[in-house]
C-alpha positions in Angstrom: 1.3 21.8 -7.7 0.1 19.1 -5.2 0.1 19.5 -1.4 2.0 16.9 0.6 1.7 16.1 4.3 4.9 15.6 6.3 5.3 14.2 9.8 8.1 13.5 12.3 8.7 11.2 15.3 7.3 13.9 17.6 3.9 13.7 15.9 4.1 17.1 14.3 2.4 17.6 10.8 3.2 20.1 8.1 1.5 20.6 4.7 3.9 21.6 1.9 3.2 22.4 -1.7 5.9 21.3 -4.2 6.2 19.5 -7.5 5.9 15.7 -7.9 9.6 15.2 -8.9 10.9 17.3 -6.0 11.9 15.5 -2.8 12.9 18.2 -0.3 14.4 17.6 3.1 12.0 19.2 5.5 13.0 20.0 9.1 10.4 20.6 11.8 10.5 23.5 14.2 11.7 21.0 16.8 14.7 20.3 14.5 13.6 16.7 13.6 13.7 15.6 10.0 10.2 15.1 8.6 9.1 12.5 6.0 6.3 12.6 3.5 3.2 10.6 4.4 1.6 8.8 1.5 -1.8 10.2 0.4 -4.9 8.3 1.4 -6.6 6.5 -1.4 -9.8 4.5 -1.4 -9.5 1.3 0.6 -6.1 2.2 2.0 -5.1 3.9 5.3 -1.4 3.9 5.9 -0.2 5.3 9.2 2.8 7.1 7.7 5.4 5.4 9.9 9.0 6.4 9.4 11.0 3.8 7.4 13.5 3.6 10.2 11.1 3.0 13.0 12.2 -0.5 14.0 10.0 -0.5 17.1 6.9 0.1 14.9 7.5 -2.8 12.4 4.9 -5.5 12.0 5.6 -8.9 13.5 5.9 -10.4 10.0 8.4 -7.8 8.8 10.4 -8.2 12.0 10.6 -11.9 11.6 11.6 -11.7 8.0 14.5 -9.4 8.6 15.7 -11.0 11.8 19.2 -12.4 11.2 18.4 -15.2 13.7 15.7 -16.6 11.4 18.0 -16.9 8.3 18.8 -20.6 8.9 15.2 -21.5 9.6 13.9 -19.7 6.5 16.6 -21.3 4.3 15.7 -24.8 5.6 12.0 -24.1 5.1 12.7 -22.9 1.5 14.8 -25.9 0.6 12.3 -28.3 2.1 9.5 -26.8 0.0 11.6 -26.6 -3.1 12.5 -30.3 -2.8 8.9 -31.3 -2.0 9.7 -32.7 1.4 7.0 -32.4 4.1 
């Protein structure tokens, strides 16, 4: 069985061994829920950010999901689709 590394918002780490198909809910000793960090592969170093860490999103992601940018993105899409400059 493979080993997986789990982390939480407090920065704690825990190594857990379980099957690939299993997705256990792991709680830290500080009572925070932990999430699995992806394994490092050649050429990739992912920091293991929580999917719900809004404060840690990249600028591009924040702009894409910002509801205030919807009209701007729609106008830009229609302009490109219609071939307008």
